[in-house]
N, C-alpha and C positions, 0 to 999 in steps of 0.2 A: 504494499500500499505505499504510495507517494507521501513524502512528510507534508509536502503542500495540502494534501486533501485532509491527512489527519489535522492540521492546525484549522483548516476552514471549517470542519466539523465541529472541533471543539469551540471555535469562535461562534458559530451558529447557535450551539446550545447554550454558551453563555448569555449571548443576547436574548435568546429565548427564556432563559431562566430570570435575567432581569427585566424583561418584559412582564412575565408573570408574576414577579414579586411587586410590581408598581400598584398602587391602590387603584381601584376603578371597577367600573361596572363590567359586568360579564361580557356585553355586545363590545365594549370599547376594547377589552383584552382580544377577544377574537379578531376585531378588525386591525389592531397593532400586530398581530400574528401574522396574520395574511400579507400584511405589507412588509414585515421583515422576512418572510420565507421569500417572497418574489425578488426582494432586493437582494438576499444573500445568494439566490441561485440564479440569478440573472435572467428571469422570466417576466413576462408581462403580466401575467395572470397566477394569482393562487387563490384557492376557494376551498371552503370547509363545509362539508354537508355532513349533517348529523341526523341520526335516527329520531323522528318524532314519535314513531311507534314500531314495533317488530317488523312492519313491511314498509315503512314509508322513510324516504330521506327529504331533508329540506336543506336548501342552501342557507347557511346560516351567517356566512361571512365571505367577503370577496375582496380581492385587490385585482382590478383590472376588468372585471363584467360589470355590468349594469347595476348599480347600488340599488335601483328600485326592485330588483328581482330578489334581493334578499328577503327571507321569509314568506316568499311568495311561490317560487320555483319548488316544487316537488316532482318527485319519481318514485315508482315502487321498486322494490327488492327485484335485482336483476335486469331493469330497465336502462338502456343506455349503457356507456362506458363506466359511469359511476356507478350504477347498479350492480353491472358485472364484478367490480371490484368488491362492492360490499358482499355480494353472494359467496364469491369464491374465498375471499380473505387474501387474494394474490394480487400483485401489483399489474397493472396495464400500461405499457410504454408503447406509444404510437406516435412515429413522425409524421403520419397522415390520418389524422382521427377519423375525419368524415368516410374515409374508405374502410374503415374497420368494420367488421361484422357487428351488429347492435348499436351502432351510432345512433344517438338520437339526437336532433337538433332542437334546440330551447330558444327560440327567437327572442324572448323577452331578456335573456340575458347579455345578448350581443356578442355571443361566441363565434360567431361565424368568421370573425376576422383571424382566428387562431386555429393554426394547423396542427402543430404537437400537443401532445396531451401524455401526462404522467400522474397516475392516481395509485395509492397506496391505502390500504384499510387503517382506520385508528381503532386499535383493538388492545384488549387487555385479557391475556389468558383465555382465550376462546369467546370472551365477551366483545362483540364487535359494536362500536359505537358510532363510527360514520366513517367517511371516506376524505382524504387530504388531496387536493391536485393542484398541479402547476401546468401552465399551457404557454405555448410562445407562438409568435405569428410564422417564424421561420420553421420549415420542416425539419425538426431536430429529434435525433434518436438520442433518448437520454442515456448517459452512461450509466454503469454500474455502481459508480461511485455517487452519481445522483440520486440513484433509486435508493441506495444505502443511507443517504443523508436525509432524503424525505421519511424514508420508513423510521429512523432513529427519531426524528421529529414527531411523527405520529404517535409514536410509543409514549414518547414524553407529554404530549398532549393527552394521551389517555390516561396517563397517570396522574396529571394534574385536574384532569376530569373527575377522577376518582376523590381527589381532595377539594372539589367544589369550586375549583379556580375561575369557572365560566358563568357561575350561576347568576341569574338575574332576571328580572321581571321585564326587561327590555328587550327582549328577543333571545337573550342568551340561554344557554342550555339549562333545562330545569336539573335541579339538584338529584345527583343519583342516590339511591336510598332513601327517598323523601316522598317520592310519589306511590300513589297506590298501584298495585300490582296483582293481576289474577294469574295463576297459575293452574293449568289442567294437568292432572296426572293420573292414576288409577287407584281404585279404591284398595287398600291392603286390609284395612279394618274399618267396620261401620261405626258411626258415632259422630258428633260434633263437638268442638272443643274451641274456646276463646282463651289467648293467652299471650305470652311474649316469647320471642326467638331466644333459644339457647343453642348457639352454634357448636357442634361438635369439636369443630377445628377451625377457629376464628382464621379469617383470612389475612394474609400478611399485609400490612399497607407500606408501601414505599415512599418515602417522604423527600429523599434526595435524589432524584433520577440524574441529574448533573453534577459532574465533580470536576474540580479544580486540578487535581494533583492525580495524574495516571498512575504514577509508580506506587504511591500509597494504596490506591484502588487494586492494583495488580497484587501486591502483597496480601491484601485482605483475602481476595478471591483464591489465592492459591492456598492459602492457610486454611480457609473455610473447605475448601475442596479437598484438602489433606484431613480434616476432621471427618468429613463426609465419608470418605473413602473407609477410613479407620472404622467407623461405625457399622457401614454395610458389611466389612470383612468379619466383624465382630458377631453380627447376626448370622451370618452363613455358617460359622463355626458352632453355632448351637445344635445338639445332638436330636432334639426333639422335631426337627423341622421333616414334613413329608416332602415328596417329590414336587409337589405343586408349589409349596412355598419356597424350595429351593429355586425352582425354575423363576419365579418372581424375582428373588433377591439376585439370582444370576444376571437377570436383565437390569436389575438396579446397579450391580457391579460393573456390566459392561457398558453402561451410560456414565457412572462414576468415574472410571478408569480410562474413557476415551479422551485421547489427546486432542482430537480435533474441537471436541466440546470445551475444553479448557483454551484452546488457541482461539477460537471463534468469540469467547467470552473476554479474552484479554483482548482481542483486535477491537470490540466494541467500547472498552475501558480506554483505548488508545484514542479513540475519536470523540471521547468527551464523556461517555457514561459513566455512572458510579458502579459499583460491583454489583449491587442489589438489581440496578435497571438493566445491566449486561445479562444476569440470569433470566430476568423476564424476557429479554427480547430474544435469546436463545429459546426459551421456551415457547414463545408466539411462534418463530420460525419454524422450529421443530413440529410444533402442532400442525401448521399450514402444511407442511410435507408429508407428514403422517397421513392427514384426513384426505390426500388425494391419491393414496396408493389403494389399489383394489383388494390386496391381501388383507382379510378380515383379523389374523393373527397380528400382522404388523400395525393395524389401526389400535388393537387392543394394549398396545405398548404406549399408549396415548397416557393411560392412567398411571404406568410406571414412570413415565417422563415426569408427569406432574407430580407425582408423590415424590421423586427425587429432588425436582426442582424446588418445591415447597420444604424440604427438610434443609435444603441448602440455604434458602431465603431465611429460615427460622434461625441458622447458625449464624449468617451476616447480620442480621436485626436484632436478635436475642429476642423475639417475638415468638415464645413457645406456645404450645396449647393451653398451659395454665397462665393467662393473661392476669390473674388476681381479681377478674371481674366476679361479682356474686351473681349467683342464679337468680334470675328474675322472679317475681311472682306469677304462678301458673304456667311454668315452662313449657314450651313446645320445642321439641328437639329438631334441629334442622342439620341434616348431613348429607354427603354425598351417598354413603352407605355405611352400614355399621354392622358388627357381629352381635350374635346373641349375647356373650358374655358382657360386652360393653353395655348393652342396653339394659340387661338385668341391674347393672350396677346402679343405673339411674332409677330404675323400678317405678313404683307407683306415684312418685312426685312429678312424674312428666303428665301433662294433659294431653298431649299428642304427639305424633312423631310425623315429619315431612322427609323423603329421601329422594334425591336427584335419580337414584337408581333404584334398583330392587325388583323383585317379583312376589307374586301372590303366595308363593311356596317359599319364600327365604326364610333363613333363621329368624331374621328380625321380624318378620311377618308372624311367623309362629308365636314368638314372644309377645308381641304387641297384642295378638289376639288372647294370648293367656293373661296379660295384664289389663285386657279390656281397654285400651287405648286406641284413639281413632289414628289410623295410619294412612297416608297418601304416599304412594310409590311412583316413580317416573315422573316427579314433578318438575325435572329438567334444569329450571336455571334456580333453583331455590338457594342454594348455597351461594351463588353469585349476587343475587339480588338481596338477600337479608343481611341485617346487622344484629348483633346482640341486643335484646330490649325492644325490637321492634314489634308493635302489635302484629297479631296474626289469627285468622280464623282458620279453622282445618275442617272441613267437610268431608269426612271418611265414607259417607254415603256415594256422594258423586265424585268423589277423587278431585275436589276443588280445593285450592288455598288462597286465600286473600292476605296478601300483606300490606300493612299499613292501609287498611281499608277505610274508605270514606265512612262518615257517620251514619248515611242512610243505609249502607250495605250491611254496617256492623248492627245498626238497628233491627234490620229485618233478619238478620243471622241469630242475634238474641232471643228474637221471637220463635225462631224455630227451635233453638235450645229450651226454650219455656215449654214450648209444646211438647218436646220430647220429656221434659221432666215431670209435665203435667201427665202424660200418658203413662210414665212409670209409675206415678201414685195411684194411677187407676188399676194398672196391673199388679201393684202391690197389695190390693184389697183381694186379688185373686189367688194369692199366694197358698192359701191352705186350701184351695178348691180344687178338684181334678179337672183334667180338660176332657169333660165329657160334652159330647155334640148333642144337639137338639134332638137326634134320632135315638140317643142313649148309648152310643157306642163311646168308649172311653180311650184316650191315648195316652200312655205314659211318655211324660217329657223329662228328659235326661240332660245333663250339660257335659261339654268338653273340658278337660283340665290338662295340665301339664306341670303346674307350679304349686308349691303350697300356698302361695299367694292366691291360685284361683279358689282354693277350699271355702274361705268365708262366703263366696258368693253362692254356695249349695243352699244354705240356710235362706238368704234374702232373695234368692231367685225364683223359688218354688219348685225347683226341680226335684224330682223323686231320687235321683243319685246321679253316678258319674258314668256315663254310657261310653267314655273314651278318656282314659288317662294315658296321655304320650309320654312313654318313660324315657324316650331319646333326648328330651330337653336336658335332662341329668347328664347326659354324656356329652352333649354339643359345646355345654358352656364351661366345660373344664379343659384344662391343658394336657391331661392325663387320665387314662382310665379310671373310673371310680372303683373303690373296694366294694366288696360284698357287705360287710359289716355297715358301711356307709349308706349303702343302698336300702339295706334291710331297715335302718332307723328312719330314713325318709319314707319308704313305704308304710312304715307303721304308723307314721305322724299323719299320712293320707288317711289311712283307715281310722285311725283316732277321729279325726276332724269330720269325716263321715258320719260318725255317730250311728252306725249300723247300717246306714244306707249303703247300697250295693255300688262297688267300684270296679269297672271293667278296666283291667290293667293290660294295655297293649305292649307286648314285647319290642324291644328295642327295633325301630324302623328306620335304618339309615340306608345310604347310598342315593341314587338319583340326586337331587337338590340339597340333602342333608348328609354332608360329609364331615366325618370327626375329624378334629383338627390334629389328632395323634395316630390316626389309621390311614396308611397310603391307600388312596383310590387307586382301581384299576383304570386304565385307559380304555373309554368304551365310546363308540359311536353314538350309542342313543341310551344314556343312562337311566331315562326313566323305565327302560324296557329291559333293563340289564341285571346286573349284580346288586340287588336290594333287597332290604326286608328280611323275610323268613328265608330267602335264599344264602343271606349273608350268616344267619343264624343256624343253618343246617350245616353249612359249610365250614363253619368256625364255631362247633358247638361248644367251645369253652366259656365264650361270653354268654351264651344263651342258658347253659348250665348254671353259671355264676348268678345271672338275674332270677332264675327260677328259685335257686336256694334262698336268694334275699327275699324273694315275694314270700314264699312258704313259711320262713322265720319271721317275716313282718306279720303275717297274719296270726301267729301264736294261738292256733286254735280255732280262730274266727273262720267264717266262709271267705273262701278266696275265688275271684274271677279272672281268669288270664285268657287274652286272645291274640292269636297270631296275625300278622299283617301279611297281605299280599299272597294268600293260600290261591294257587291257581289248579290244584288238581287233588285226588284223594290221597296219593301217595304222600305228598308234602305234608298233609295235615296229620296222617298216621303216624310219620316220623317226629313231627313236632309234639304231638300228644304223648307219643312214648317217652320223650324226654322229661315231660311233666310228671309221668308216672314211675319213673325211674327215681326222679329226685325225692318224690314222696316217699317212695320205699327206703332210699337212702337216709333221708332225715329222720325217718321214725327208727330205722335201725340204730341210729345215733343217739337215739332218746329225747330228740326234739319234738316239740308238739307239732302236729300236723293240723292242718285246717279240717273242721267238722264237716264241711262240705267244699267241694272245688267243681268250678264249672270250668270247662275247656272249650273257646271257642274259635270261630275264623272271621276274619275279614274278607268280604267279598269285593274285590277291587278289579277284577278282570271279567269279561263275559265269559270266558271259559268254565268257571266255577258253577255258573248257573245251569251248565248241562253235565254235571258231575254225576257219577252212578248215584244210585239211591242209597247206597252203603255210607255216602258221605253225610248226607242229611240225616240219617239215623244215628250215626258216630256222633257228631258234633252236637255240643250241649246247646250252642245258639249260634245264630250268624248274626253279623253286623255288616250292612252294605257300606263301604266307604265309597260315598258319593263322588267325592271330587276326581278320586282316580277312576272310577268305574264310568262316569262320563267322559273322561278323557279318552279311554281305550275304545270305549263305545262308538264316539264320533271322530276318533283318530285326530285329536285337536289336543295339543299340548297345552296343558293349564299354565306353563310357564311362557308361553308364546302369547303376547299381548295381540299380535295379530289376529288369532284365532280363537283364543279362549272365551271370548264373549260372543261368538259367532253362533253357538248352538245352544238351544233352550233345553233346559230340564223338562219342560213341559211338552217338548215335542212329543207327538202321540207315539212314534216309533220307540222311543226311549221309556215311556210310561206302560206300554204294551210289553215291553222287555221286561221292565219291573214287576209287571203283574205276573208274568211266568215265574218268576221267583217268588212271590208271594204266595203263588197256588202250590209250588212244589214244597214249601215250608208247612203251609196249610195242611197238605196231604200227609207230612211226616211228623206233623206236629212239633215240629222245629222253631223254636222262638226266633223272632226276626225283628232287627231293627234298622233304622237308616241313619247314618251319621255322617255329617259334613255341612258345608255352608248352606246347602239348599235347604236342610232341615230346619235352619232358623228362619227362613223368609216364608212370612206368613202364607202367602198365596201358593208357593210351592209345598211346605207344610200340609196344606189343607188338600192340595191334590195327592199328596202321599198318604194320608189318612183315609182319603177317599176310595183309593185301590187297594187298601188292605192292611198298610202298615199299622201297627198299634203300639210301635215305639219308637221315637224319635230321640236323638242326641244331637244337641247344638251349643253354641257359646251361651254363658249365663244370661245375657241381655235379651236374647232373642226368646226365652222363655214365656215371658209375659205376653208379648204381642201373638205369640202362636197361639197361647191358649185363650188368649181373648177371642181370636177369630173362631176358634173350633167351638167354644163354647156358644157362639152366636148362630151356628149353621148346621144343617143336617148334612151328614156324610153320604148319606144315600142319596140324598139330590144332588150333591156335589158329584157323585160316581155317575149319575145318569147325566148330568152336563158333559161330562168327558166322553162318555160311550156315544152321546149324541155327535159331539163333535168328530169323533173318529168316523161313525158312519156318513156323516156329510163331507168326508174328504178332507178335513181341516189338517194342516201340518202340525199345528199347536194347539192345545186346548186352553192355553192363556186367555185369547180375547173371549172365548165362550164365557169362562170361569169369572172374568172380570165384571162382564155384563150381567151374568147371573148375580154376583155380589152385590152390585150395584143396585139391581132391582131388589135385593133382599134388603138392602139399607134404605132405600126409598121408601 
């Protein structure tokens, strides 16, 4: 890099810093910056376009174009060369702009006089704020040094935007993190909550993007990178890492030890950036490169790069995760993603959780459901948009988040919360009453659980027992395999808290989306249909036997109910059942108390088990349909895939007809049958399930009241007739007919 360019670059950045430091209105600063850049780069035009909403750019300041066009000229994302830069995040360099594909002429700006065009994005770590443009009358192909200089200036503008340098009511930018924002994600757990943001990892704020002493900054970056490399090497030396964790850390080490990475940051510093700004600029550049590659694996390395860059920024700035800030009142956790153990550490103090990523079957979603707190996943920009303490509304039913809401929105939301609270009061009056329909049929309602924290809900919800206790949560939240005595104490406390009510313990259900941190997962093309649940237990019987021993000892003579997940054929159930009988014999021979009664059941989660030999239905003590997985396999629609998981309706008549086949087989053999899953807790779905013959449903505690209230209002015989009529009429789903019928009942 020529010394002249380096000096020019540093000089431009210093002038920019001095301009930004001058007191004034936001618009005045924007105007001064466009003049400064045009003068420094020898161009007739410099313009700043900023996003007014996620799809619209507005000309907010210009040197050289018609001033009357400022705050009037607007374009959509992708429209014209400016929109192209904004969409792609990449520079556009054209010596003859009008001949470029996608060029849009805007006559009100007077830009017909200018031939050459160079535009770069104004962005900060994936958050695009606008576009910075220079133009000249002569047909000029801007050099790499020109592109670099403009890109660096754009990055500094983004940093100063973060600090509010251009805020003003006079046409300047609106303050970031001050305006109301609505984010649409997906529902991970129903419910509504109002509170204040608590960031799991507070964003690093760079207050010194421009530096005067390159040598000092280079020493800082080298020392920080050295510390980073040592910390990554230390992490890699840990013995408890599985293959996947090692692969991630190896990617970290590859980035951290990359000579090119450090060299590029040092070059950025030579041109006038501070060490912190150099890290972020390289992070932006690498992000833009990786986002363009077609290889999904390489694109996934974005997260590794972001994590590593944030580690380096925290070393440089001293801004750790623990900032000393106090958790606000009614905290709502906002994070890119979070593990189950970390979420459990927060516990019930949280009012809600919002994740940029996540899935309905993720560990975090399982824990959020266990804690009964609203969860929105795939919120996208929540971490970038939110600041600690921000007012936030979480609508877990709709998967919507309101950040810094306007008062009218907040009032409407509070009305919704009040209505939900009022409904819960009405449901509380039904707590001691059975779910008996108008036709006289009674449906037993049970709750799902997975933590000791769930058990207090058993009394308050009106549930008759625990239809599913997920034992895997105790394995997922630990860094090593729990001991038998530890599990026995936990299971005993669960039974104590149930106070004699039935608790169905599902044995360890791992694999697919539930991976133990201390167990090496196999490499599988389709984990949901791979080595998981009872398949793991039968292939690795040591853990299964240990868990069964813990359950038998926890019962201490009391009744015990055990069920095995993902049973697909009679042979699997026989083998699993034999393990229980052997452990009962062994415990008795050791002089330990054995349960006075043992129920051994199976979870039906694949269609194959519905067609098992009659011997299966006679051998099993009960069957619990795992609705989430059964629907997934019935419709061939991955419930982790947001593109398809909502596409198929539980009330689709082909699915209901299939469920009726199962009901008929269980009735013929006298096998108790229940339905467990999200759909059991949705009143309309629960009504349909009860109407086709299910007399036991298991759901989250908060759903027991609404389901009971609806069942008590209607006749299951009439509801069954509505479903049958819809089938005979050739309908695809029973939902419209049931909804119309319910409306007529309430009318």
